[in-house]
TORDREN-979928 format. One line per field, with one value per residue (C-alpha): residue in three letters; y, x, z. Coordinates in steps of 0.2 Angstrom, whole numbers. Example, Ala and Ser with C-alpha at 12.3 -4.5 7.8 and 13.67 -1.06 7.14 Angstrom:
! residues 2
code = [ALA,SER]
c2 = [-22,-5]
c1 = [62,68]
c3 = [39,36]
This chain:
! residues 636
code = [MET,TYR,PHE,TYR,LEU,GLU,ASP,ALA,ALA,LYS,ASN,ILE,GLY,HIS,CYS,GLN,THR,ASN,THR,VAL,TRP,ARG,ALA,HIS,VAL,LEU,ASP,ILE,ALA,GLU,LYS,SER,ILE,HIS,ASN,SER,PHE,LEU,PHE,THR,ASP,LYS,TYR,GLU,MET,GLU,ARG,VAL,ALA,ASP,PRO,VAL,THR,MET,ASP,PRO,ILE,ASP,TRP,ASN,PHE,VAL,PRO,GLY,ASP,ASP,GLU,GLU,TRP,CYS,PHE,ALA,LEU,SER,ARG,HIS,THR,PHE,LEU,LEU,ASN,ASN,ALA,LYS,ALA,ALA,VAL,ILE,THR,ARG,ASP,LYS,ARG,TYR,SER,GLU,ASN,TRP,VAL,ARG,LEU,PHE,GLU,ASP,PHE,TYR,HIS,ASN,THR,THR,LEU,CYS,ASN,GLU,THR,GLU,LYS,ARG,SER,TRP,ARG,SER,LEU,GLU,CYS,GLY,ILE,ARG,ILE,GLU,ASN,TYR,ILE,ARG,SER,LEU,GLU,LEU,LEU,GLU,SER,VAL,SER,MET,ALA,PRO,SER,LYS,ASP,VAL,TYR,ASP,ASP,ILE,LYS,ALA,PHE,PHE,ARG,THR,HIS,ILE,ASP,TYR,LEU,LEU,SER,ALA,HIS,THR,ALA,PHE,HIS,ARG,LEU,SER,ASN,TRP,GLY,VAL,LEU,GLN,ASP,HIS,GLY,LEU,PHE,LEU,ALA,SER,LEU,TYR,ILE,GLY,ASP,GLU,ASP,SER,MET,LYS,ILE,ALA,ALA,ASP,ARG,LEU,ASP,GLU,GLU,ILE,ALA,LEU,GLN,THR,LEU,PRO,ASP,GLY,MET,HIS,TRP,GLU,GLN,SER,SER,MET,TYR,HIS,GLY,GLU,VAL,LEU,HIS,ALA,VAL,LEU,ASP,THR,ILE,LEU,VAL,ALA,GLN,ARG,GLN,GLY,ILE,LYS,LEU,PRO,GLU,ARG,LEU,ILE,ALA,ASN,THR,HIS,CYS,LEU,ALA,LEU,GLY,LEU,ALA,ARG,SER,LEU,ARG,CYS,ASP,GLY,LYS,CYS,TYR,LEU,TYR,GLY,ASP,SER,ASP,GLU,ILE,ASP,MET,ARG,ASP,LEU,VAL,ALA,GLU,ALA,ALA,VAL,LEU,PHE,SER,ASP,PRO,VAL,LEU,SER,GLY,TYR,ALA,GLU,GLY,GLY,LEU,ASP,GLU,GLU,PHE,TYR,LEU,SER,PHE,GLU,LEU,ASP,THR,LYS,LEU,PRO,GLU,PRO,GLU,LYS,GLU,GLN,THR,SER,PHE,PHE,PHE,ARG,GLU,SER,GLY,ASN,ALA,PHE,LEU,ARG,LEU,GLY,THR,ASP,THR,ALA,LEU,HIS,PHE,ARG,SER,GLY,PHE,MET,GLY,SER,GLY,HIS,GLY,HIS,LEU,ASP,ASN,LEU,HIS,PHE,ASP,LEU,TYR,HIS,LYS,GLY,VAL,ALA,ILE,LEU,THR,ASP,THR,GLY,ARG,TYR,THR,TYR,VAL,ASP,LYS,SER,GLU,ARG,TYR,ALA,LEU,LYS,GLY,ALA,TYR,GLY,HIS,ASN,THR,ILE,VAL,LEU,ASN,SER,GLU,GLU,PRO,ALA,LEU,MET,LYS,GLY,SER,TRP,ASP,MET,GLU,ARG,ILE,PRO,GLU,SER,ALA,PHE,SER,ASP,ALA,VAL,ILE,ASP,GLY,GLU,PHE,ARG,PHE,LEU,ARG,SER,SER,HIS,THR,GLY,TYR,ALA,ASP,LYS,GLY,LEU,LEU,ILE,THR,ARG,SER,ILE,ILE,THR,ILE,GLY,GLU,ARG,TYR,ILE,ILE,LEU,ALA,ASP,ASP,ILE,ARG,GLY,GLY,SER,CYS,ASP,ALA,ASP,ILE,LEU,PHE,HIS,PHE,ASP,GLU,ASN,SER,VAL,LEU,SER,LYS,ASP,SER,ASN,LEU,LEU,LYS,VAL,ALA,ASN,LYS,GLU,CYS,ARG,ILE,SER,ILE,ALA,LEU,GLN,GLY,ASN,ARG,ASP,TYR,GLU,LEU,ALA,SER,TYR,PRO,LEU,ALA,LYS,ARG,TYR,ASN,GLU,LEU,SER,GLN,ALA,PRO,LEU,LEU,ILE,ARG,LYS,GLU,HIS,VAL,GLU,ASN,ARG,LYS,LEU,ILE,ILE,THR,LEU,ILE,SER,ILE,GLY,ASP,GLU,ALA,PHE,SER,PHE,THR,SER,VAL,PRO,VAL,ARG,LYS,SER,LEU,THR,GLY,THR,ILE,ILE,PRO,GLU,GLU,ILE,ALA,LEU,GLY,ILE,VAL,ILE,GLU,ASP,LYS,ASP,ALA,ARG,TYR,SER,ILE,GLY,ILE,VAL,SER,ASN,GLU,TYR,MET,ASN,GLY,GLY,PHE,LEU,LEU,THR,ALA,GLY,ASP,ALA,GLU,ALA,TYR,GLY,LYS,VAL,LEU,ILE,LYS,LYS,ASN,ASN,GLU,ASN,THR,ALA,VAL,LEU,LYS,TYR]
c2 = [-30,-46,-62,-67,-56,-36,-40,-58,-58,-54,-68,-81,-72,-78,-95,-99,-97,-116,-123,-140,-131,-118,-133,-142,-128,-124,-142,-143,-128,-132,-148,-141,-128,-145,-151,-163,-165,-172,-170,-170,-153,-155,-158,-165,-178,-192,-190,-194,-193,-200,-186,-191,-179,-177,-168,-159,-160,-171,-166,-180,-192,-206,-216,-232,-240,-225,-210,-200,-195,-186,-178,-172,-164,-155,-148,-136,-135,-134,-115,-112,-117,-109,-93,-96,-100,-83,-72,-83,-83,-65,-75,-72,-88,-96,-82,-84,-104,-100,-90,-105,-119,-109,-105,-122,-130,-115,-116,-137,-142,-143,-146,-160,-177,-186,-172,-172,-189,-182,-164,-155,-166,-156,-160,-153,-138,-132,-135,-127,-110,-107,-111,-99,-83,-87,-87,-71,-64,-69,-63,-47,-44,-43,-35,-50,-51,-59,-47,-39,-52,-68,-59,-58,-77,-81,-73,-82,-98,-93,-90,-108,-114,-106,-110,-130,-129,-121,-138,-150,-152,-167,-176,-183,-168,-161,-176,-177,-167,-165,-152,-142,-143,-137,-125,-116,-115,-109,-94,-88,-88,-79,-67,-65,-60,-50,-63,-60,-71,-86,-82,-82,-99,-105,-100,-107,-123,-122,-119,-134,-147,-142,-144,-161,-168,-162,-174,-166,-174,-161,-177,-176,-191,-199,-205,-200,-190,-181,-179,-170,-159,-156,-150,-140,-130,-125,-121,-109,-102,-96,-91,-81,-72,-68,-60,-49,-43,-40,-53,-61,-78,-89,-91,-111,-112,-101,-112,-129,-125,-120,-138,-146,-136,-143,-162,-160,-153,-164,-180,-176,-185,-177,-171,-163,-178,-186,-204,-218,-217,-220,-216,-203,-201,-194,-176,-162,-152,-141,-126,-130,-128,-113,-105,-109,-103,-85,-85,-89,-82,-97,-99,-118,-120,-111,-125,-139,-127,-126,-128,-124,-106,-116,-111,-116,-105,-89,-90,-84,-72,-59,-63,-54,-63,-69,-84,-81,-85,-104,-113,-129,-141,-160,-171,-187,-186,-201,-195,-203,-200,-206,-219,-213,-212,-202,-205,-193,-205,-192,-179,-190,-203,-207,-220,-221,-234,-234,-242,-235,-232,-235,-220,-216,-225,-218,-227,-244,-260,-254,-260,-263,-254,-245,-233,-231,-216,-214,-203,-197,-215,-221,-236,-248,-241,-242,-248,-233,-233,-232,-233,-231,-242,-258,-270,-283,-270,-259,-273,-280,-261,-256,-272,-277,-287,-272,-265,-270,-276,-297,-308,-324,-339,-328,-322,-302,-295,-289,-290,-278,-273,-264,-248,-241,-252,-266,-279,-285,-270,-273,-262,-257,-255,-244,-244,-239,-224,-220,-207,-196,-202,-214,-229,-229,-239,-241,-256,-260,-274,-278,-289,-294,-311,-314,-321,-335,-336,-325,-309,-301,-288,-278,-267,-257,-253,-241,-239,-222,-218,-236,-250,-254,-270,-277,-289,-298,-308,-322,-329,-340,-355,-366,-352,-347,-330,-319,-304,-292,-279,-268,-259,-244,-251,-245,-258,-272,-284,-297,-311,-306,-322,-322,-305,-298,-282,-270,-255,-239,-224,-220,-228,-244,-255,-273,-284,-299,-313,-320,-339,-346,-337,-344,-330,-327,-314,-309,-291,-283,-267,-250,-233,-217,-209,-211,-221,-227,-242,-250,-267,-267,-278,-288,-296,-310,-319,-334,-342,-357,-353,-366,-357,-344,-336,-322,-316,-304,-296,-282,-268,-260,-243,-239,-252,-254,-269,-276,-294,-301,-314,-324,-325,-332,-322,-329,-324,-318,-329,-346,-347,-352,-349,-340,-351,-342,-341,-328,-319,-316,-310,-301,-294,-281,-275,-262,-254,-242,-248,-266,-267,-281,-281,-292,-292,-301,-302,-310,-310,-326,-327,-345,-343,-326,-309,-301,-303,-304,-304,-302,-290,-281,-285,-277,-280,-275,-283,-274,-270,-263,-261,-251,-254,-252,-239,-242,-254,-245,-252,-249,-256,-261]
c1 = [-185,-173,-170,-153,-142,-144,-133,-135,-129,-111,-110,-118,-102,-92,-98,-98,-80,-82,-85,-92,-103,-109,-111,-122,-134,-134,-138,-152,-159,-157,-164,-180,-184,-187,-197,-182,-180,-166,-162,-143,-140,-128,-144,-156,-163,-169,-155,-161,-147,-156,-167,-187,-195,-213,-224,-236,-230,-241,-234,-240,-232,-220,-210,-207,-209,-201,-214,-197,-195,-213,-208,-190,-201,-213,-198,-195,-176,-175,-185,-169,-156,-166,-164,-145,-144,-152,-140,-125,-130,-141,-151,-171,-174,-171,-182,-195,-194,-196,-212,-217,-213,-221,-236,-239,-239,-250,-264,-264,-264,-276,-273,-284,-284,-276,-262,-258,-248,-239,-238,-245,-237,-237,-217,-213,-224,-213,-197,-201,-206,-187,-182,-195,-189,-171,-176,-185,-172,-158,-169,-174,-154,-151,-168,-179,-191,-208,-223,-235,-248,-235,-232,-249,-251,-237,-243,-261,-249,-242,-256,-263,-246,-247,-266,-261,-246,-257,-269,-254,-247,-250,-239,-229,-226,-218,-205,-201,-191,-207,-213,-196,-195,-216,-212,-198,-207,-222,-211,-203,-219,-229,-215,-216,-233,-233,-244,-237,-247,-244,-227,-226,-236,-221,-208,-217,-218,-202,-195,-205,-200,-181,-184,-192,-179,-162,-155,-142,-127,-132,-137,-154,-166,-169,-152,-148,-131,-143,-160,-148,-142,-160,-165,-150,-151,-172,-168,-153,-160,-174,-164,-152,-168,-177,-159,-160,-177,-174,-186,-185,-184,-187,-170,-173,-174,-158,-149,-156,-151,-133,-131,-139,-124,-110,-118,-116,-98,-93,-99,-91,-78,-60,-65,-80,-94,-105,-103,-117,-126,-143,-153,-139,-130,-111,-112,-100,-107,-94,-104,-118,-106,-98,-117,-119,-103,-107,-124,-117,-102,-94,-76,-78,-90,-75,-64,-73,-78,-61,-68,-85,-85,-93,-106,-121,-114,-109,-129,-131,-117,-108,-93,-81,-90,-77,-78,-75,-57,-56,-54,-48,-55,-55,-56,-67,-82,-96,-112,-121,-138,-138,-126,-111,-94,-82,-64,-51,-35,-23,-25,-32,-40,-59,-68,-86,-92,-113,-123,-137,-158,-166,-175,-185,-189,-173,-162,-155,-150,-132,-129,-112,-105,-91,-83,-66,-61,-41,-33,-50,-55,-71,-62,-75,-91,-110,-118,-130,-149,-151,-171,-185,-194,-200,-188,-173,-161,-169,-168,-150,-142,-155,-152,-137,-130,-126,-115,-100,-106,-112,-123,-129,-136,-140,-152,-159,-156,-173,-189,-190,-208,-208,-196,-199,-206,-198,-202,-190,-179,-163,-159,-141,-131,-116,-106,-89,-79,-63,-60,-44,-26,-15,-26,-45,-59,-76,-87,-106,-119,-136,-151,-155,-152,-159,-174,-162,-151,-137,-129,-117,-103,-91,-75,-65,-45,-37,-20,-11,-15,-9,-18,-37,-42,-60,-63,-81,-87,-103,-112,-126,-127,-120,-121,-112,-105,-103,-92,-95,-81,-88,-75,-76,-81,-63,-54,-42,-41,-25,-18,0,5,-7,-13,-27,-21,-33,-27,-38,-29,-16,-23,-19,-22,-20,-32,-24,-37,-32,-36,-46,-44,-60,-65,-76,-75,-89,-97,-111,-122,-116,-126,-116,-130,-150,-153,-134,-130,-111,-105,-91,-80,-88,-77,-86,-75,-85,-83,-94,-97,-101,-108,-95,-81,-69,-65,-50,-48,-33,-33,-16,-17,-4,9,24,28,24,20,5,7,-7,-1,-13,-17,-12,-16,2,1,-3,0,-17,-23,-38,-48,-47,-67,-66,-48,-35,-18,-8,8,12,28,33,48,43,35,30,12,4,-13,-24,-41,-53,-73,-79,-72,-62,-57,-48,-29,-28,-32,-18,-16,-2,-4,14,24,6,2,-12,-30,-44,-52,-42,-25,-13,7,18,36,42,29,18,2,-13,-32,-43,-58,-59]
c3 = [-245,-250,-240,-246,-257,-261,-277,-280,-300,-291,-279,-296,-306,-293,-291,-310,-310,-303,-322,-315,-305,-320,-333,-318,-316,-338,-342,-328,-336,-353,-352,-344,-359,-366,-354,-347,-331,-319,-301,-296,-285,-272,-259,-268,-257,-269,-285,-302,-314,-329,-338,-340,-355,-354,-367,-362,-343,-331,-314,-306,-317,-311,-323,-315,-300,-287,-283,-276,-292,-293,-276,-283,-298,-286,-276,-292,-290,-310,-307,-296,-309,-321,-312,-310,-329,-332,-322,-327,-348,-346,-359,-357,-363,-346,-337,-350,-346,-328,-331,-342,-330,-315,-322,-331,-315,-306,-319,-322,-304,-291,-272,-269,-260,-275,-278,-259,-262,-278,-285,-269,-254,-239,-239,-256,-253,-238,-249,-265,-257,-255,-273,-278,-267,-271,-290,-290,-282,-294,-309,-300,-301,-318,-322,-329,-316,-320,-325,-310,-319,-313,-298,-293,-298,-286,-270,-274,-276,-258,-250,-255,-247,-231,-229,-235,-222,-208,-208,-211,-193,-182,-170,-185,-192,-173,-175,-189,-203,-214,-200,-200,-217,-222,-208,-214,-231,-221,-213,-230,-239,-224,-223,-242,-244,-225,-216,-197,-188,-199,-197,-179,-181,-191,-181,-165,-171,-178,-159,-154,-168,-166,-146,-149,-164,-156,-144,-131,-139,-156,-166,-175,-168,-184,-186,-204,-207,-223,-213,-200,-214,-221,-204,-200,-217,-214,-200,-201,-216,-206,-193,-208,-216,-198,-194,-211,-208,-189,-182,-165,-166,-151,-139,-137,-156,-159,-143,-150,-168,-163,-153,-168,-179,-168,-167,-188,-189,-176,-184,-203,-208,-210,-230,-222,-230,-220,-215,-225,-209,-211,-224,-232,-249,-246,-244,-243,-227,-222,-232,-216,-204,-212,-211,-195,-190,-198,-188,-171,-172,-167,-169,-163,-179,-189,-183,-195,-209,-219,-238,-233,-242,-258,-269,-258,-245,-257,-263,-246,-240,-247,-257,-241,-228,-216,-203,-186,-181,-179,-163,-163,-151,-147,-162,-154,-146,-139,-142,-129,-131,-150,-148,-158,-158,-168,-167,-176,-178,-183,-197,-211,-202,-192,-186,-184,-173,-172,-156,-153,-155,-173,-172,-187,-202,-210,-198,-201,-195,-190,-172,-169,-185,-189,-203,-207,-215,-221,-235,-245,-244,-233,-234,-224,-226,-223,-240,-241,-245,-265,-264,-254,-264,-255,-263,-262,-263,-249,-238,-243,-239,-224,-215,-205,-220,-225,-212,-204,-191,-185,-190,-183,-191,-207,-199,-198,-178,-184,-195,-210,-215,-230,-233,-216,-202,-190,-179,-163,-165,-153,-140,-140,-123,-128,-110,-112,-121,-117,-132,-127,-126,-138,-133,-135,-131,-139,-130,-135,-134,-144,-138,-157,-154,-137,-141,-147,-128,-138,-136,-146,-137,-147,-142,-152,-146,-157,-154,-159,-179,-184,-175,-174,-164,-165,-151,-154,-139,-144,-129,-126,-136,-153,-168,-183,-186,-200,-196,-211,-219,-232,-243,-256,-271,-279,-265,-270,-260,-260,-249,-243,-230,-218,-223,-231,-241,-246,-257,-263,-271,-259,-244,-238,-224,-217,-209,-198,-191,-177,-172,-186,-204,-215,-223,-240,-251,-260,-269,-261,-267,-261,-265,-262,-269,-272,-287,-291,-288,-288,-283,-268,-260,-246,-233,-224,-208,-205,-185,-179,-159,-146,-129,-131,-142,-143,-159,-162,-180,-181,-194,-198,-207,-220,-228,-215,-207,-193,-183,-173,-161,-149,-133,-117,-104,-87,-69,-62,-46,-53,-70,-74,-92,-93,-106,-125,-124,-114,-114,-127,-130,-144,-147,-161,-165,-178,-182,-169,-154,-147,-140,-126,-126,-116,-117,-105,-109,-91,-73,-69,-52,-53,-49,-43,-48,-55,-75,-90,-106,-116,-106,-99,-81,-72,-65,-76,-93,-106,-102,-115,-114,-126,-124,-106,-102,-87,-91,-95,-91,-103,-93,-76]
């Protein structure tokens, strides 16, 4: 009976042609021979790139202020890398080291109240089972399997895990990624030792957990793309193993997992990497999409999986595995339940607008945040997570100031209490999403400053593949507003006439500030991966509001010339100009087109109802006219 590959060595032989992957595996395995550990695998939830050496090994050791190091150690990914290294090199040092490390852990740790907080935390117990089973299959494929005595220890080790994981199941686990990752391990361990009753319990739990945790739009409720991927991996792996063993799983589990896979695929950037959404690292997740495409025979998923047949994929599938013939679908989506919009603007540009509920402790204060990806660069970006330790960096990256949103009076819109808790969480109202056609429109508000009598509404208008207009409406009293723009760390900002120019690799954008051009340039922490912190440019647009103000920012993608002119929004009947605090017009011209745009944030009845902004004329709140075409109304 095999869980993953009948001839795992053949697949490792293919994977090691990627010299970077091979070097990564051998580095981790070689260091572990000397009791030196680092955690840099693709899906390490809390990466650690700097090795820590222990002699002897203390399996509950925390080298600094972050317990996550011990949790990463306790997942035993180093064992899987030793097994891969044994297959790559046929060197028995790695298989012997595998046995040494396992036996050291097995004989020198005990499940008790204290170790449940570290080396025997239930989450890690669930995760490491897969690493053991994959390791054993790899070692067996090159005749380096452990002795019978070691196998007896492994089975006893698995029995302890099964009994423990059966008991570690509360309402918290039912609605947390913990429950899914634990019960995936419970399923695998139970199948491995032939405990059918425990295996059925695991399958039933997974069915309920995925039903509770998957939103109708396909997003995972915890509001983190990384944990979405981790949960999806666990259930896809369960389905994969069940299919190969002829085990029938609940149909609801299959359907919800398929929904979760589509949600992930549709939310990835053009390059297959996830946005730094919630507590996330920047990870190429197309291998998960490819796996789901095969398991569900889904041509739509195949359309998103190009580039996903990587080393992770071939650790589970034969080398001749073919994806279903890809079927392209629409490329922009409004995820109503989670409060996300993902727009594709051409082949190499994408925009993510985020305004939903907070979700779990992995959610961030990212109401009204947007990301902009162009030509291989996340040019406007969330700042990531960096750490879970309760310290300043956690607050800086999790709070509103770590996002491309609006902060009033220098105050966060909620009270962060430690790494995981918040009070006065803002409610979002995602009211509009026009996601098709040349002109797109997104609009949302949040209540983060309602106790101060202040309300923020952000509208985003996109024009083809070229222009993005932000219209920020702040109302309710006197305040100072910071409108934030976080850039990738390799971005270079410069001033050119009345424009701010941003350059990063082949990517170029220009930013124009309508009206007041008061801004500050600063730097801010950015963490694309856990434990890795850099500094990146931050643009802060500074605005003062008395009672109400409408603020427009224009982003032009590319470096072609354009002009940007402010025009009043008038009543066609009387020529009455609607006050600028609630209505603004702009005209954009380039070598190909002239666009007239009118934006009205509140109905204004004096002087008639038909509106004019530049060449655009219609009744509505958001008007746009291109050249001599009919005026389009994006919001009435």
